C-alpha positions in Angstrom: 1.4 3.1 22.2 3.1 6.2 21.0 5.2 5.0 18.2 3.9 3.6 14.8 5.3 1.7 11.7 3.6 2.3 8.6 4.4 -0.5 6.2 2.5 1.0 3.1 3.3 4.7 3.5 3.3 6.9 0.2 5.7 9.5 -0.3 3.9 12.7 -0.9 3.6 13.2 -4.7 5.0 16.5 -6.2 2.4 19.1 -7.7 3.4 17.9 -11.1 2.7 14.3 -10.5 -0.7 15.3 -8.7 -1.8 17.4 -11.7 -0.8 14.7 -14.2 -2.8 12.1 -12.3 -5.9 14.1 -12.0 -5.6 15.0 -15.8 -5.5 11.3 -16.5 -8.5 10.5 -14.6 -10.6 13.5 -16.0 -9.5 12.9 -19.6 -10.3 9.1 -19.4 -14.0 9.2 -19.3 -14.3 5.8 -20.8 -12.8 4.5 -17.6 -11.4 1.3 -19.0 -8.3 -0.6 -17.4 -6.7 1.2 -14.6 -8.6 4.3 -15.6 -11.7 2.6 -14.0 -10.2 4.0 -10.6 -11.4 7.3 -11.5 -14.8 6.2 -10.2 -13.5 5.0 -7.0 -10.8 7.5 -6.1 -11.5 10.4 -8.4 -14.0 12.2 -6.3 -11.9 12.1 -3.2 -8.8 13.3 -5.0 -10.6 16.1 -6.4 -12.1 17.1 -3.1 -8.5 17.3 -1.8 -7.8 19.9 -4.5 -10.9 21.9 -3.4 -13.3 21.0 -6.2 -15.8 18.3 -7.1 -15.0 15.8 -9.9 -17.8 17.0 -11.8 -16.6 20.5 -11.6 -13.1 19.6 -12.8 -14.8 17.6 -15.7 -16.8 20.8 -16.6 -13.8 23.0 -16.5 -11.8 20.6 -18.7 -14.5 20.9 -21.5 -14.6 24.8 -21.0 -10.8 25.5 -21.0 -8.1 24.8 -23.5 -5.7 21.9 -23.0 -3.1 24.6 -21.7 -5.6 26.3 -19.6 -6.8 23.3 -17.9 -3.4 22.2 -17.3 -2.5 25.4 -15.6 -5.6 25.2 -13.6 -4.6 21.7 -12.3 -1.1 22.8 -11.6 -2.3 25.8 -9.6 -4.7 23.6 -7.5 -1.9 20.9 -7.1 0.7 23.5 -5.8 -1.7 24.4 -3.1 -1.8 20.8 -1.7 1.6 19.5 -2.5 4.0 19.3 0.5 7.6 19.4 0.9 9.8 16.7 2.5 10.1 18.9 5.6 6.4 19.3 5.9 6.0 15.6 5.4 8.5 14.8 8.3 6.4 17.3 10.5 3.2 15.2 9.7 4.9 11.9 10.5 6.1 13.5 13.9 2.7 14.6 14.7 1.2 11.2 13.9 3.9 9.3 15.8 5.3 7.5 12.8 8.8 6.3 13.5 9.3 5.2 10.0 7.4 3.9 7.0 8.0 1.7 3.9 7.7 3.1 0.4 7.9 1.7 -3.0 7.9 2.8 -6.7 8.3 0.7 -9.9 11.4 2.8 -10.4 13.9 1.4 -7.8 16.2 4.4 -8.1 13.4 6.8 -7.5 12.5 4.9 -4.3 16.2 5.2 -3.4 16.2 8.9 -4.0 13.2 9.5 -1.9 14.5 7.4 1.1 17.8 9.4 0.8 15.9 12.6 1.5 14.8 11.4 5.1 16.8 8.2 5.5 15.9 8.0 9.1 12.1 8.0 8.5 11.8 5.9 5.3 12.9 2.5 4.2 12.5 1.2 0.7 10.6 -1.8 -0.8 11.6 -3.0 -4.3 8.9 -4.1 -6.8 9.7 -7.3 -8.5 9.1 -7.6 -12.2 8.3 -11.3 -13.1 8.7 -10.7 -16.8 12.3 -9.8 -17.3 13.9 -13.1 -15.9 17.2 -12.9 -14.2 17.5 -9.1 -14.5 14.3 -8.9 -12.2 16.2 -10.8 -9.5 19.4 -8.8 -10.0 17.4 -5.7 -9.3 16.0 -7.2 -6.1 19.6 -8.1 -4.9 21.0 -4.7 -5.9 18.1 -2.9 -4.1 18.6 -4.9 -0.8 22.5 -5.3 -0.8 23.5 -2.0 -2.3 20.6 0.4 -1.6 19.6 -1.0 1.7 16.0 -1.8 0.8 14.3 -4.0 3.6 11.3 -5.8 1.5 10.3 -6.9 -1.9 6.7 -6.6 -3.5 5.5 -9.4 -5.5 2.3 -7.7 -7.0 -0.5 -9.6 -8.9 -2.0 -6.0 -9.3 1.0 -4.7 -11.2 1.8 -7.7 -13.5 -1.6 -9.4 -13.9 -0.6 -12.8 -12.7 -1.5 -14.7 -9.6 0.8 -14.9 -6.6 1.0 -18.7 -7.3 2.4 -18.1 -10.8 5.8 -19.8 -11.2 7.2 -16.4 -12.5 7.0 -15.1 -8.9 8.8 -18.0 -7.5 12.6 -16.8 -8.2 11.4 -13.7 -6.2 10.2 -15.7 -3.1 13.4 -17.8 -3.3 15.6 -14.6 -3.3 13.6 -13.1 -0.4 14.2 -16.1 1.8 18.0 -15.9 0.8 18.1 -12.2 1.7 15.8 -12.7 4.8 13.3 -10.0 4.0 9.5 -9.9 3.9 7.7 -10.2 0.6 4.6 -8.2 0.3 1.8 -9.7 -1.9 -1.1 -7.9 -3.2 -4.3 -9.7 -1.7 -7.6 -8.0 -2.5 -9.9 -7.4 -5.4 -9.0 -4.8 -7.9 -11.0 -2.1 -9.9 -9.0 -2.6 -13.2 -11.1 -3.8 -16.0 -8.1 -5.0 -17.9 -7.5 -7.7 -15.1 -9.7 -10.4 -13.8 -11.0 -9.2 -10.5 -9.6 -12.2 -8.5 -6.0 -12.1 -9.7 -5.2 -10.8 -6.2 -7.3 -13.4 -4.3 -5.6 -14.5 -1.0 -6.3 -18.1 -1.9 -3.4 -18.0 -4.4 -0.9 -17.3 -1.5 -1.6 -20.7 0.1 0.6 -22.5 -2.5 3.3 -20.0 -1.9 3.3 -20.4 1.9 3.3 -24.2 1.5 6.3 -24.1 -0.9 8.1 -21.4 1.1 7.5 -22.0 4.8 10.4 -19.8 5.8 9.3 -16.9 3.8 7.7 -14.0 5.8 4.7 -13.0 3.8 2.5 -9.9 4.1 -0.7 -10.2 2.6 -1.4 -6.4 1.7 -4.6 -4.4 1.3 -6.8 -6.5 3.5 -8.2 -9.3 1.5 -11.6 -7.8 0.7 -14.0 -9.3 -0.4 -12.3 -12.6 0.7 -11.4 -11.7 4.2 -12.6 -14.9 5.8 -10.3 -16.7 3.3 -7.3 -14.5 4.3 -8.0 -14.9 8.0 -8.1 -18.7 7.3 -4.7 -18.5 5.5 -2.9 -16.7 8.3 -4.4 -19.3 10.8 -3.0 -22.1 8.7 0.3 -20.6 7.9 2.3 -18.8 10.7 4.5 -17.0 8.2 1.5 -14.8 6.9 1.0 -11.3 8.1 -1.9 -9.1 7.1 -2.3 -5.3 6.6 -5.4 -3.5 5.6 -3.7 -0.7 3.5 -6.0 1.6 1.4 -9.0 1.0 3.5 -10.3 3.4 5.9 -9.7 1.9 9.3 -12.9 3.3 10.8 -15.0 1.1 8.5 -13.3 -2.2 9.6 -15.6 -2.5 12.7 -18.9 -1.5 10.9 -21.3 -4.4 10.6 -21.5 -5.6 7.1 -18.3 -4.2 6.0 -17.0 -7.7 5.3 -14.0 -7.2 7.8 -15.7 -8.7 10.9 -13.7 -11.8 11.0 -10.6 -9.9 10.7 -11.6 -7.8 13.6 -12.5 -10.7 15.8 -9.4 -12.8 15.0 -7.2 -9.7 14.8 -8.1 -8.9 18.3 -7.5 -12.5 19.6 -5.7 -15.4 17.6 -4.1 -13.3 15.0 -3.3 -10.3 17.0 0.5 -10.9 16.6 0.2 -10.9 12.7 -1.7 -7.7 11.8 0.5 -4.8 10.7 -0.3 -1.2 10.1 -0.4 0.0 6.5 -1.9 3.2 5.7 -2.1 3.5 2.0 -2.4 7.2 2.6 -1.9 8.1 -1.0 -5.2 6.5 -2.2 -7.3 7.5 0.8 -6.4 11.4 0.4 -6.7 11.4 4.3 -3.8 12.9 6.6 -1.7 10.1 8.1 -2.6 11.3 11.6 -6.3 10.7 10.9 -5.9 7.4 9.6 -3.8 6.3 12.8 -6.3 7.8 15.1 -9.0 5.6 13.2 -7.0 2.5 14.2 -6.7 3.7 17.8 -10.4 4.2 17.9 -11.3 0.6 16.9 -12.8 -1.5 19.4 -9.6 -3.5 20.1 -7.8 -4.2 23.3 -5.2 -1.5 24.0 -2.4 -4.0 24.0 -3.5 -5.3 20.6 -3.6 -1.7 19.2 0.1 -1.3 20.1 0.8 -4.6 18.3 -1.0 -3.6 15.1 0.6 -0.2 15.0 4.1 -1.0 16.0 5.3 -4.2 17.8 4.1 -6.7 14.9 6.2 -4.9 12.4 9.2 -5.0 14.5 8.8 -8.9 14.6 8.1 -8.8 10.9 11.3 -7.0 10.1 13.4 -8.7 13.0 14.1 -5.6 14.8 14.5 -4.8 18.4 12.1 -2.8 20.5 
């Protein structure tokens, strides 16, 4: 159980991106729309910079705009890592390769090109640009070597069963690649909480029985519903990205059914996705938390590695 495949690996952001993201959350005190995530992730991201969120807010009020930006840039420089350091982290954690994505397909391709033996690309499908969206998926896979597509209710505010996603599903079947579908609640106050509810994947799996589907982000708070979907449809896989693995086995977490079925009847259809960017925890620590779960040793190896090989039709 030494190798790991991370199907939701985030490429480390640059210092500029780190600073801009924190500035966005600090300045948007109204916390509407996507800015509502400041309440969820803001404190842990601030802690990763060595300050509390309240202290950063206070400094933003005391300093000029330019001075505050300079402070954020200085803090971000201290935590940003180079591609070489990133590879070292992957080596230490035993990650063979990981899947990355960005709304900008060419940016994803550029990041993959930096360490092509450790990263693979996933293209994010835009359901609102018609045939152009399908051409972009086709280009990403055939020309750029991407290995998956993301149909995300979170990004676009429409359910997985919306007909505007269907051309993407058909193209994924044609290209023989998995489709990842956001399947959890969200904290965006400009979208309904249930836009990513797992139940909406049921119709997709019925209409595309040959489509390999990954319900990403764990299904919470509808975990039993997601488990039921995976039992009902053999083409549905599950990842728990963006959730700390150490909490999955905690009574009352809402993941009890996933732990039970993931250790038994669904042990072949759980894949590891860290979502390390949201968690602000080293990738090695997240993988250790998976290894510490009360799962059979053989099952841990499936979650971390073997099931992903099956999903992507790769040899051991």
